[in-house]
DOTOR-331931 format. One record per atom (N, C-alpha, C, CB): residue in three letters; atom name; x, z, y. Coordinates in steps of 0.2 Angstrom, whole numbers, plus 5000, padded with zeros to 4 digits. Glycine has a CB too. Layout:
<"ala","CA",<X,Z,Y>> ...
% end
This chain:
<"unk","N",<4795,4754,4783>> <"unk","CA",<4789,4757,4779>> <"unk","C",<4784,4752,4779>> <"unk","CB",<4786,4764,4782>> <"unk","N",<4780,4751,4775>> <"unk","CA",<4774,4747,4778>> <"unk","C",<4768,4752,4777>> <"unk","CB",<4773,4739,4773>> <"unk","N",<4763,4749,4780>> <"unk","CA",<4757,4752,4781>> <"unk","C",<4754,4757,4778>> <"unk","CB",<4752,4748,4781>> <"unk","N",<4754,4754,4769>> <"unk","CA",<4751,4759,4765>> <"unk","C",<4756,4765,4764>> <"unk","CB",<4750,4755,4759>> <"unk","N",<4763,4764,4765>> <"unk","CA",<4767,4770,4764>> <"unk","C",<4766,4774,4769>> <"unk","CB",<4774,4769,4763>> <"unk","N",<4766,4773,4777>> <"unk","CA",<4763,4777,4783>> <"unk","C",<4757,4779,4781>> <"unk","CB",<4763,4774,4788>> <"unk","N",<4753,4778,4778>> <"unk","CA",<4745,4780,4779>> <"unk","C",<4748,4787,4772>> <"unk","CB",<4738,4772,4776>> <"unk","N",<4751,4784,4767>> <"unk","CA",<4752,4790,4762>> <"unk","C",<4756,4796,4764>> <"unk","CB",<4756,4787,4758>> <"unk","N",<4762,4795,4769>> <"unk","CA",<4766,4799,4771>> <"unk","C",<4761,4803,4777>> <"unk","CB",<4773,4796,4773>> <"unk","N",<4756,4800,4781>> <"unk","CA",<4753,4804,4785>> <"unk","C",<4748,4809,4780>> <"unk","CB",<4749,4800,4791>> <"unk","N",<4747,4808,4774>> <"unk","CA",<4740,4811,4771>> <"unk","C",<4744,4815,4769>> <"unk","CB",<4736,4807,4765>> <"unk","N",<4750,4815,4766>> <"unk","CA",<4756,4820,4764>> <"unk","C",<4755,4826,4767>> <"unk","CB",<4764,4817,4765>> <"unk","N",<4758,4823,4774>> <"unk","CA",<4759,4828,4780>> <"unk","C",<4753,4833,4782>> <"unk","CB",<4760,4823,4786>> <"unk","N",<4747,4829,4780>> <"unk","CA",<4740,4833,4783>> <"unk","C",<4740,4837,4776>> <"unk","CB",<4732,4827,4786>> <"unk","N",<4740,4835,4771>> <"unk","CA",<4740,4840,4764>> <"unk","C",<4744,4846,4766>> <"unk","CB",<4744,4838,4758>> <"unk","N",<4751,4845,4767>> <"unk","CA",<4755,4851,4767>> <"unk","C",<4753,4855,4773>> <"unk","CB",<4761,4850,4767>> <"unk","N",<4752,4853,4778>> <"unk","CA",<4749,4858,4784>> <"unk","C",<4743,4860,4782>> <"unk","CB",<4748,4854,4792>> <"unk","N",<4737,4857,4778>> <"unk","CA",<4732,4863,4775>> <"unk","C",<4734,4867,4771>> <"unk","CB",<4727,4861,4772>> <"unk","N",<4739,4867,4767>> <"unk","CA",<4741,4873,4763>> <"unk","C",<4745,4876,4765>> <"unk","CB",<4743,4871,4759>> <"unk","N",<4749,4874,4771>> <"unk","CA",<4752,4880,4775>> <"unk","C",<4747,4884,4779>> <"unk","CB",<4758,4877,4781>> <"unk","N",<4741,4881,4782>> <"unk","CA",<4738,4884,4786>> <"unk","C",<4732,4888,4781>> <"unk","CB",<4737,4880,4791>> <"unk","N",<4731,4887,4774>> <"unk","CA",<4726,4891,4771>> <"unk","C",<4731,4896,4768>> <"unk","CB",<4722,4888,4766>> <"unk","N",<4739,4896,4770>> <"unk","CA",<4743,4902,4765>> <"unk","C",<4742,4907,4772>> <"unk","CB",<4754,4899,4762>> <"unk","N",<4744,4904,4778>> <"unk","CA",<4746,4907,4784>> <"unk","C",<4738,4911,4786>> <"unk","CB",<4750,4901,4791>> <"unk","N",<4732,4908,4786>> <"unk","CA",<4726,4909,4786>> <"unk","C",<4724,4917,4781>> <"unk","CB",<4723,4902,4783>> <"unk","N",<4726,4917,4775>> <"unk","CA",<4726,4921,4771>> <"unk","C",<4728,4928,4773>> <"unk","CB",<4730,4919,4766>> <"unk","N",<4734,4927,4774>> <"unk","CA",<4739,4933,4777>> <"unk","C",<4736,4936,4784>> <"unk","CB",<4748,4930,4781>> <"unk","N",<4733,4931,4787>> <"unk","CA",<4731,4935,4794>> <"unk","C",<4723,4937,4792>> <"unk","CB",<4731,4929,4802>> <"unk","N",<4721,4936,4788>> <"unk","CA",<4715,4939,4786>> <"unk","C",<4717,4947,4782>> <"unk","CB",<4711,4933,4781>> <"unk","N",<4721,4946,4778>> <"unk","CA",<4723,4952,4774>> <"unk","C",<4725,4957,4779>> <"unk","CB",<4729,4950,4768>> <"unk","N",<4730,4954,4786>> <"unk","CA",<4731,4961,4790>> <"unk","C",<4725,4964,4795>> <"unk","CB",<4737,4959,4796>> <"unk","N",<4720,4958,4795>> <"unk","CA",<4715,4960,4800>> <"unk","C",<4710,4966,4793>> <"unk","CB",<4710,4952,4804>> <"unk","N",<4711,4963,4787>> <"unk","CA",<4707,4969,4784>> <"unk","C",<4709,4976,4784>> <"unk","CB",<4707,4968,4777>> <"unk","N",<4716,4976,4784>> <"unk","CA",<4720,4982,4783>> <"unk","C",<4719,4985,4789>> <"unk","CB",<4728,4981,4781>> <"unk","N",<4719,4983,4795>> <"unk","CA",<4719,4987,4802>> <"unk","C",<4713,4989,4801>> <"unk","CB",<4719,4982,4809>> <"unk","N",<4708,4985,4799>> <"unk","CA",<4700,4989,4800>> <"unk","C",<4699,4995,4795>> <"unk","CB",<4693,4983,4796>> <"unk","N",<4702,4994,4790>> <"unk","CA",<4703,4998,4783>> <"unk","C",<4707,5004,4787>> <"unk","CB",<4708,4994,4777>> <"unk","N",<4712,5005,4791>> <"unk","CA",<4717,5010,4795>> <"unk","C",<4711,5013,4800>> <"unk","CB",<4726,5006,4800>> <"unk","N",<4708,5010,4805>> <"unk","CA",<4705,5011,4810>> <"unk","C",<4698,5015,4806>> <"unk","CB",<4704,5003,4814>> <"unk","N",<4695,5011,4801>> <"unk","CA",<4690,5016,4798>> <"unk","C",<4691,5024,4795>> <"unk","CB",<4688,5013,4794>> <"unk","N",<4696,5023,4792>> <"unk","CA",<4698,5027,4789>> <"unk","C",<4701,5036,4795>> <"unk","CB",<4704,5023,4785>> <"unk","N",<4705,5032,4799>> <"unk","CA",<4705,5035,4804>> <"unk","C",<4700,5040,4809>> <"unk","CB",<4707,5031,4805>> <"unk","N",<4695,5036,4810>> <"unk","CA",<4688,5038,4813>> <"unk","C",<4685,5042,4810>> <"unk","CB",<4683,5032,4815>> <"unk","N",<4684,5041,4801>> <"unk","CA",<4681,5046,4799>> <"unk","C",<4686,5054,4799>> <"unk","CB",<4679,5043,4792>> <"unk","N",<4694,5053,4797>> <"unk","CA",<4696,5059,4798>> <"unk","C",<4694,5063,4804>> <"unk","CB",<4702,5059,4800>> <"unk","N",<4695,5059,4810>> <"unk","CA",<4695,5062,4815>> <"unk","C",<4688,5065,4817>> <"unk","CB",<4698,5058,4820>> <"unk","N",<4681,5062,4815>> <"unk","CA",<4676,5063,4812>> <"unk","C",<4675,5070,4811>> <"unk","CB",<4677,5060,4809>> <"unk","N",<4677,5069,4805>> <"unk","CA",<4678,5077,4800>> <"unk","C",<4681,5082,4802>> <"unk","CB",<4683,5078,4794>> <"unk","N",<4686,5080,4806>> <"unk","CA",<4691,5086,4809>> <"unk","C",<4686,5089,4815>> <"unk","CB",<4700,5083,4813>> <"unk","N",<4683,5085,4818>> <"unk","CA",<4679,5087,4826>> <"unk","C",<4672,5091,4822>> <"unk","CB",<4676,5078,4833>> <"unk","N",<4670,5089,4816>> <"unk","CA",<4663,5094,4814>> <"unk","C",<4666,5100,4813>> <"unk","CB",<4659,5093,4808>> <"unk","N",<4673,5100,4807>> <"unk","CA",<4674,5108,4806>> <"unk","C",<4676,5112,4814>> <"unk","CB",<4680,5108,4801>> <"unk","N",<4678,5108,4818>> <"unk","CA",<4681,5112,4824>> <"unk","C",<4675,5114,4828>> <"unk","CB",<4687,5108,4829>> <"unk","N",<4670,5110,4827>> <"unk","CA",<4663,5112,4831>> <"unk","C",<4659,5116,4827>> <"unk","CB",<4659,5105,4832>> <"unk","N",<4659,5115,4820>> <"unk","CA",<4656,5121,4817>> <"unk","C",<4660,5129,4820>> <"unk","CB",<4657,5119,4808>> <"unk","N",<4665,5129,4820>> <"unk","CA",<4669,5134,4821>> <"unk","C",<4670,5137,4827>> <"unk","CB",<4674,5132,4821>> <"unk","N",<4665,5135,4830>> <"unk","CA",<4664,5135,4839>> <"unk","C",<4663,5141,4840>> <"unk","CB",<4659,5132,4843>> <"unk","N",<4663,5145,4841>> <"unk","CA",<4660,5154,4845>> <"unk","C",<4654,5155,4850>> <"unk","CB",<4665,5158,4851>> <"unk","N",<4657,5148,4855>> <"unk","CA",<4653,5148,4861>> <"unk","C",<4652,5141,4862>> <"unk","CB",<4657,5151,4867>> <"unk","N",<4646,5140,4867>> <"unk","CA",<4644,5134,4871>> <"unk","C",<4649,5132,4874>> <"unk","CB",<4640,5134,4875>> <"unk","N",<4654,5134,4877>> <"unk","CA",<4660,5132,4880>> <"unk","C",<4665,5129,4875>> <"unk","CB",<4663,5137,4883>> <"unk","N",<4666,5132,4870>> <"unk","CA",<4670,5128,4865>> <"unk","C",<4668,5124,4862>> <"unk","CB",<4673,5131,4861>> <"unk","N",<4662,5123,4860>> <"unk","CA",<4658,5118,4858>> <"unk","C",<4659,5110,4863>> <"unk","CB",<4649,5121,4858>> <"unk","N",<4658,5113,4868>> <"unk","CA",<4658,5106,4874>> <"unk","C",<4665,5103,4875>> <"unk","CB",<4656,5107,4882>> <"unk","N",<4672,5109,4874>> <"unk","CA",<4677,5109,4874>> <"unk","C",<4680,5102,4868>> <"unk","CB",<4679,5115,4874>> <"unk","N",<4676,5105,4861>> <"unk","CA",<4679,5100,4855>> <"unk","C",<4674,5095,4857>> <"unk","CB",<4678,5104,4845>> <"unk","N",<4669,5091,4859>> <"unk","CA",<4665,5088,4859>> <"unk","C",<4668,5084,4865>> <"unk","CB",<4658,5092,4860>> <"unk","N",<4670,5086,4870>> <"unk","CA",<4674,5081,4876>> <"unk","C",<4682,5080,4874>> <"unk","CB",<4673,5084,4884>> <"unk","N",<4685,5083,4871>> <"unk","CA",<4691,5082,4866>> <"unk","C",<4691,5075,4860>> <"unk","CB",<4692,5088,4863>> <"unk","N",<4683,5076,4857>> <"unk","CA",<4683,5071,4852>> <"unk","C",<4682,5064,4855>> <"unk","CB",<4677,5073,4847>> <"unk","N",<4676,5065,4860>> <"unk","CA",<4673,5059,4864>> <"unk","C",<4681,5055,4867>> <"unk","CB",<4665,5061,4871>> <"unk","N",<4685,5060,4871>> <"unk","CA",<4692,5057,4872>> <"unk","C",<4696,5051,4868>> <"unk","CB",<4695,5061,4871>> <"unk","N",<4697,5057,4861>> <"unk","CA",<4702,5054,4858>> <"unk","C",<4698,5047,4854>> <"unk","CB",<4706,5061,4853>> <"unk","N",<4691,5047,4853>> <"unk","CA",<4687,5043,4850>> <"unk","C",<4688,5036,4854>> <"unk","CB",<4680,5047,4850>> <"unk","N",<4687,5038,4861>> <"unk","CA",<4687,5033,4864>> <"unk","C",<4695,5029,4866>> <"unk","CB",<4683,5034,4870>> <"unk","N",<4699,5033,4866>> <"unk","CA",<4707,5030,4867>> <"unk","C",<4709,5027,4860>> <"unk","CB",<4713,5036,4870>> <"unk","N",<4706,5030,4853>> <"unk","CA",<4709,5025,4847>> <"unk","C",<4704,5018,4846>> <"unk","CB",<4709,5030,4841>> <"unk","N",<4697,5018,4848>> <"unk","CA",<4694,5012,4849>> <"unk","C",<4698,5006,4854>> <"unk","CB",<4687,5015,4853>> <"unk","N",<4698,5008,4859>> <"unk","CA",<4704,5003,4865>> <"unk","C",<4708,5001,4860>> <"unk","CB",<4708,5007,4873>> <"unk","N",<4712,5005,4858>> <"unk","CA",<4717,5004,4856>> <"unk","C",<4719,5000,4850>> <"unk","CB",<4719,5008,4856>> <"unk","N",<4714,5001,4846>> <"unk","CA",<4712,4997,4840>> <"unk","C",<4710,4991,4840>> <"unk","CB",<4708,5000,4836>> <"unk","N",<4705,4990,4846>> <"unk","CA",<4701,4986,4848>> <"unk","C",<4707,4980,4850>> <"unk","CB",<4697,4988,4853>> <"unk","N",<4712,4982,4853>> <"unk","CA",<4716,4977,4856>> <"unk","C",<4722,4975,4851>> <"unk","CB",<4718,4980,4862>> <"unk","N",<4723,4979,4845>> <"unk","CA",<4726,4976,4840>> <"unk","C",<4724,4972,4835>> <"unk","CB",<4728,4980,4837>> <"unk","N",<4717,4974,4834>> <"unk","CA",<4713,4968,4829>> <"unk","C",<4713,4962,4833>> <"unk","CB",<4705,4970,4826>> <"unk","N",<4711,4962,4840>> <"unk","CA",<4711,4957,4844>> <"unk","C",<4716,4953,4844>> <"unk","CB",<4710,4958,4850>> <"unk","N",<4723,4955,4844>> <"unk","CA",<4729,4951,4845>> <"unk","C",<4729,4949,4837>> <"unk","CB",<4736,4956,4848>> <"unk","N",<4729,4953,4832>> <"unk","CA",<4728,4950,4825>> <"unk","C",<4724,4943,4826>> <"unk","CB",<4723,4956,4819>> <"unk","N",<4717,4944,4829>> <"unk","CA",<4714,4937,4828>> <"unk","C",<4717,4932,4832>> <"unk","CB",<4707,4938,4829>> <"unk","N",<4720,4933,4837>> <"unk","CA",<4724,4928,4842>> <"unk","C",<4730,4923,4839>> <"unk","CB",<4726,4932,4847>> <"unk","N",<4733,4930,4834>> <"unk","CA",<4739,4927,4829>> <"unk","C",<4737,4923,4824>> <"unk","CB",<4742,4934,4824>> <"unk","N",<4729,4925,4822>> <"unk","CA",<4726,4922,4818>> <"unk","C",<4726,4912,4818>> <"unk","CB",<4720,4925,4821>> <"unk","N",<4725,4913,4826>> <"unk","CA",<4720,4909,4828>> <"unk","C",<4726,4903,4828>> <"unk","CB",<4716,4912,4836>> <"unk","N",<4732,4905,4831>> <"unk","CA",<4740,4902,4834>> <"unk","C",<4743,4899,4826>> <"unk","CB",<4746,4909,4839>> <"unk","N",<4742,4903,4821>> <"unk","CA",<4746,4902,4814>> <"unk","C",<4739,4896,4812>> <"unk","CB",<4748,4911,4807>> <"unk","N",<4733,4896,4812>> <"unk","CA",<4731,4889,4810>> <"unk","C",<4731,4884,4815>> <"unk","CB",<4723,4889,4807>> <"unk","N",<4733,4883,4820>> <"unk","CA",<4733,4878,4824>> <"unk","C",<4741,4876,4822>> <"unk","CB",<4731,4880,4834>> <"unk","N",<4746,4881,4822>> <"unk","CA",<4753,4877,4822>> <"unk","C",<4756,4872,4818>> <"unk","CB",<4757,4882,4822>> <"unk","N",<4751,4873,4810>> <"unk","CA",<4754,4868,4807>> <"unk","C",<4751,4859,4809>> <"unk","CB",<4754,4870,4799>> <"unk","N",<4748,4859,4813>> <"unk","CA",<4745,4853,4816>> <"unk","C",<4749,4852,4822>> <"unk","CB",<4738,4854,4817>> <"unk","N",<4752,4855,4825>> <"unk","CA",<4754,4853,4832>> <"unk","C",<4760,4847,4830>> <"unk","CB",<4757,4859,4837>> <"unk","N",<4762,4847,4824>> <"unk","CA",<4767,4842,4825>> <"unk","C",<4763,4834,4823>> <"unk","CB",<4774,4845,4821>> <"unk","N",<4756,4837,4820>> <"unk","CA",<4754,4832,4818>> <"unk","C",<4750,4828,4823>> <"unk","CB",<4752,4833,4814>> <"unk","N",<4749,4830,4828>> <"unk","CA",<4746,4831,4833>> <"unk","C",<4749,4827,4838>> <"unk","CB",<4745,4837,4834>> <"unk","N",<4756,4828,4839>> <"unk","CA",<4760,4826,4844>> <"unk","C",<4761,4819,4842>> <"unk","CB",<4767,4829,4843>> <"unk","N",<4760,4817,4835>> <"unk","CA",<4762,4809,4833>> <"unk","C",<4755,4805,4838>> <"unk","CB",<4761,4807,4822>> <"unk","N",<4752,4809,4838>> <"unk","CA",<4744,4805,4842>> <"unk","C",<4744,4804,4848>> <"unk","CB",<4737,4809,4842>> <"unk","N",<4745,4810,4850>> <"unk","CA",<4744,4813,4857>> <"unk","C",<4750,4815,4860>> <"unk","CB",<4739,4818,4858>> <"unk","N",<4754,4811,4864>> <"unk","CA",<4760,4813,4866>> <"unk","C",<4762,4818,4870>> <"unk","CB",<4764,4810,4868>> <"unk","N",<4756,4822,4874>> <"unk","CA",<4756,4826,4879>> <"unk","C",<4753,4835,4874>> <"unk","CB",<4750,4823,4887>> <"unk","N",<4754,4834,4868>> <"unk","CA",<4749,4840,4865>> <"unk","C",<4752,4846,4864>> <"unk","CB",<4746,4838,4857>> <"unk","N",<4757,4846,4864>> <"unk","CA",<4762,4853,4866>> <"unk","C",<4764,4854,4873>> <"unk","CB",<4769,4854,4863>> 
% end
């Protein structure tokens, strides 16, 4: 191959990597949006159920019990969903870098 052909091949590889990254990025962002939507929907439903339970409480003890249960559930759901969404962001970052690993390896032998 000549220098010109090498340059053209590298340009093609970079373009292909960019297209692959854009496609993977779009799927990753969609997964994150779905996870946020699911969490928001569950949070809203849990809040509504808590409000109904609190409104039906016949004593202060029942109200405190309902509030304690809601706070525990809300915290556990928040931690769980935060970890899930954090994992999706990490996967997105890995996907964005993946197409460029081979390209980088050509210039930096220990890049992998």
